[in-house]
VOBA-1610 file (N, C-alpha, C; in pm, whole numbers, padded with zeros to 5 digits, always signed):
BEGIN
Unk+11179+07667+03241Unk+11164+07617+03363Unk+11115+07494+03365Unk+11170+07392+03471Unk+11130+07230+03527Unk+11008+07267+03573Unk+10949+07127+03561Unk+10831+07114+03629Unk+10847+07077+03767Unk+10758+07132+03867Unk+10755+07138+04020Unk+10756+06961+04062Unk+10714+06902+03992Unk+10733+06742+03995Unk+10858+06715+03973Unk+10927+06746+03892Unk+11056+06709+03873Unk+11172+06756+03975Unk+11133+06896+04005Unk+11189+06967+04137Unk+11196+06879+04257Unk+11105+06852+04319Unk+11044+06749+04398Unk+11122+06612+04440Unk+11109+06590+04303Unk+11193+06433+04328Unk+11268+06433+04203Unk+11409+06501+04187Unk+11496+06495+04058Unk+11523+06357+04093Unk+11588+06354+03943Unk+11648+06228+03928Unk+11770+06229+03964Unk+11832+06100+03958Unk+11985+06108+04058Unk+12080+06188+03931Unk+12171+06253+03991Unk+12265+06350+03951Unk+12344+06252+03841Unk+12400+06291+03721Unk+12441+06260+03623Unk+12535+06317+03583Unk+12662+06272+03542Unk+12756+06354+03502Unk+12710+06403+03362Unk+12593+06368+03277Unk+12561+06399+03147Unk+12522+06538+03166Unk+12473+06612+03322Unk+12431+06750+03306Unk+12480+06817+03268Unk+12413+06936+03171Unk+12546+07049+03143Unk+12530+07148+03267Unk+12631+07267+03251Unk+12632+07379+03332Unk+12480+07411+03320Unk+12437+07427+03222Unk+12318+07555+03191Unk+12209+07465+03318Unk+12168+07318+03280Unk+12063+07221+03313Unk+12092+07243+03489Unk+12227+07199+03527Unk+12245+07265+03663Unk+12183+07400+03732Unk+12261+07475+03665Unk+12184+07623+03672Unk+12051+07613+03705Unk+11948+07573+03584Unk+11837+07598+03614Unk+11745+07507+03714Unk+11818+07418+03732Unk+11761+07328+03821Unk+11796+07375+03992Unk+11914+07407+04028Unk+11917+07470+04149Unk+11865+07623+04159Unk+11862+07665+04060Unk+11755+07830+04058Unk+11635+07737+04087Unk+11584+07680+04035Unk+11439+07638+04024Unk+11397+07591+04165Unk+11479+07495+04240Unk+11477+07441+04359Unk+11488+07572+04451Unk+11574+07689+04433Unk+11586+07763+04535Unk+11451+07871+04536Unk+11377+07876+04388Unk+11263+07904+04430Unk+11187+07832+04472Unk+11170+07773+04461Unk+11067+07655+04509Unk+11062+07662+04655Unk+11190+07639+04729Unk+11199+07637+04861Unk+11159+07796+04923Unk+11191+07892+04829Unk+11147+08040+04858Unk+11018+08020+04897Unk+10899+08004+04778Unk+10776+08004+04780Unk+10679+07934+04892Unk+10771+07803+04929Unk+10702+07703+05055Unk+10781+07767+05150Unk+10879+07885+05155Unk+10913+07939+05324Unk+10809+08046+05318Unk+10745+08125+05192Unk+10684+08218+05213Unk+10542+08190+05270Unk+10515+08114+05195Unk+10361+08044+05227Unk+10383+07960+05405Unk+10466+07902+05427Unk+10486+07841+05607Unk+10469+07982+05668Unk+10540+08111+05597Unk+10578+08219+05700Unk+10385+08277+05713Unk+10338+08310+05599Unk+10202+08360+05609Unk+10124+08257+05671Unk+10129+08139+05655Unk+10027+08048+05766Unk+10064+08051+05893Unk+10211+08074+05929Unk+10255+08078+06066Unk+10189+08244+06122Unk+10173+08322+06047Unk+10144+08427+06088Unk+09961+08428+06136Unk+09889+08351+05993Unk+09762+08373+06019Unk+09724+08271+06131Unk+09822+08118+06173Unk+09825+08121+06303Unk+09809+08156+06424Unk+09895+08293+06424Unk+09939+08382+06515Unk+09827+08449+06567Unk+09778+08497+06481Unk+09666+08601+06461Unk+09525+08550+06525Unk+09488+08410+06445Unk+09392+08355+06523Unk+09412+08304+06689Unk+09514+08286+06725Unk+09586+08284+06842Unk+09514+08401+06947Unk+09584+08510+06882Unk+09554+08616+06955Unk+09396+08658+06998Unk+09334+08613+06864Unk+09146+08634+06897Unk+09114+08534+06967Unk+09141+08386+07001Unk+09108+08312+07081Unk+09112+08339+07213Unk+09252+08423+07258Unk+09275+08467+07400Unk+09196+08604+07423Unk+09160+08656+07331Unk+09067+08806+07299Unk+08947+08684+07395Unk+08882+08652+07300Unk+08752+08546+07360Unk+08772+08464+07473Unk+08820+08420+07496Unk+08888+08334+07586Unk+08856+08468+07731Unk+08914+08581+07710Unk+08960+08694+07842Unk+08794+08703+07857Unk+08726+08748+07710Unk+08626+08750+07741Unk+08488+08705+07798Unk+08492+08563+07772Unk+08425+08484+07839Unk+08488+08502+07988Unk+08593+08494+08028Unk+08607+08463+08141Unk+08596+08617+08251Unk+08614+08704+08193Unk+08561+08847+08237Unk+08365+08817+08253Unk+08334+08754+08175Unk+08189+08724+08184Unk+08117+08682+08301Unk+08222+08534+08326Unk+08191+08455+08413Unk+08227+08500+08562Unk+08314+08566+08573Unk+08375+08664+08675Unk+08237+08751+08732Unk+08221+08824+08623Unk+08129+08942+08636Unk+08001+08860+08748Unk+07917+08756+08662Unk+07821+08689+08668Unk+07820+08602+08825Unk+07962+08565+08860Unk+08017+08512+08995Unk+07977+08622+09117Unk+08013+08738+09066Unk+08003+08874+09153Unk+07858+08886+09184Unk+07795+08892+09098Unk+07624+08914+09089Unk+07582+08803+09163Unk+07606+08691+09135Unk+07538+08598+09241Unk+07568+08576+09370Unk+07717+08624+09436Unk+07717+08670+09529Unk+07700+08764+09581Unk+07622+08870+09534Unk+07586+08954+09596Unk+07408+08962+09642Unk+07358+08850+09607Unk+07231+08820+09591Unk+07129+08840+09493Unk+07215+08916+09371Unk+07113+08950+09279Unk+07046+08837+09220Unk+06934+08807+09108Unk+06929+08732+09049Unk+06862+08601+09112Unk+06887+08590+09240Unk+06859+08503+09332Unk+06759+08523+09442Unk+06631+08411+09424Unk+06527+08431+09533Unk+06507+08325+09610Unk+06423+08316+09706Unk+06400+08218+09771Unk+06277+08152+09764Unk+06259+08001+09746Unk+06109+07955+09670Unk+06137+07830+09836Unk+05990+07855+09871Unk+05942+07777+09941Unk+05966+07613+09855Unk+05989+07535+09946Unk+05939+07386+09904Unk+05781+07328+09889Unk+05709+07266+09825Unk+05620+07247+09827Unk+05589+07112+09972Unk+05503+07112+10003Unk+05484+06998+10112Unk+05539+06864+10082Unk+05593+06790+10161Unk+05635+06688+10109Unk+05725+06653+10024Unk+05779+06787+09965Unk+05893+06829+09858Unk+05912+06721+09734Unk+05730+06732+09711Unk+05713+06648+09571Unk+05806+06531+09555Unk+05703+06464+09446Unk+05776+06330+09392Unk+05899+06301+09362Unk+05983+06485+09289Unk+06091+06444+09266Unk+06182+06482+09347Unk+06173+06511+09422Unk+06278+06592+09513Unk+06283+06526+09647Unk+06426+06528+09690Unk+06483+06478+09787Unk+06521+06627+09888Unk+06478+06627+10003Unk+06556+06760+10090Unk+06633+06702+10193Unk+06769+06737+10160Unk+06829+06727+10257Unk+06863+06800+10439Unk+06822+06899+10365Unk+06815+06988+10495Unk+06689+07069+10499Unk+06657+07104+10607Unk+06552+07183+10637Unk+06536+07338+10608Unk+06421+07413+10577Unk+06459+07540+10556Unk+06469+07568+10431Unk+06453+07712+10398Unk+06397+07772+10282Unk+06539+07699+10174Unk+06511+07731+10053Unk+06606+07695+09933Unk+06568+07811+09825Unk+06743+07789+09753Unk+06716+07926+09704Unk+06735+07838+09535Unk+06648+07917+09479Unk+06674+07930+09305Unk+06704+08004+09232Unk+06806+08032+09166Unk+06863+08116+09066Unk+06743+08156+08941Unk+06735+08297+08919Unk+06673+08320+08795Unk+06724+08328+08681Unk+06693+08280+08581Unk+06783+08262+08453Unk+06924+08217+08438Unk+06990+08162+08522Unk+07090+08097+08525Unk+07140+07988+08422Unk+07257+07984+08407Unk+07263+07812+08285Unk+07371+07727+08344Unk+07330+07732+08509Unk+07484+07629+08575Unk+07406+07524+08594Unk+07383+07467+08481Unk+07331+07301+08504Unk+07209+07293+08598Unk+07160+07406+08621Unk+07056+07373+08705Unk+07065+07395+08872Unk+07221+07426+08891Unk+07292+07457+09020Unk+07254+07580+09084Unk+07229+07614+09166Unk+07260+07782+09208Unk+07332+07755+09345Unk+07309+07901+09380Unk+07348+07920+09518Unk+07295+07861+09612Unk+07343+07761+09748Unk+07233+07753+09823Unk+07184+07639+09789Unk+07195+07586+09678Unk+07098+07450+09637Unk+07209+07335+09655Unk+07163+07250+09772Unk+07257+07151+09823Unk+07204+07039+09713Unk+07111+07008+09638Unk+07089+06876+09575Unk+07203+06811+09476Unk+07219+06723+09483Unk+07309+06648+09404Unk+07273+06539+09297
//
């Protein structure tokens, strides 16, 4: 059997090759192509499986976000908190009246009814 390096970069064809050498060369090249094709097929299957898993995770996250948004729209986990007099040193009040603050949300500090930007 010929080494793989020789199969990948065969020397230029010569009329001095015998029938046996040509048969071995073509047979070995065919085996190499089939092996690489099998590896490519396996890798494509693995990538397809990973894609299915990623889609399931995205669908799950999407469902969780949708459920969380519905929960916030129904008013759960949201409470009205009175502002300190004067709004505090770090607060700017754009509108008068009570403001809402979410309990335990992780939406970058903003909640439904929070007009601060």
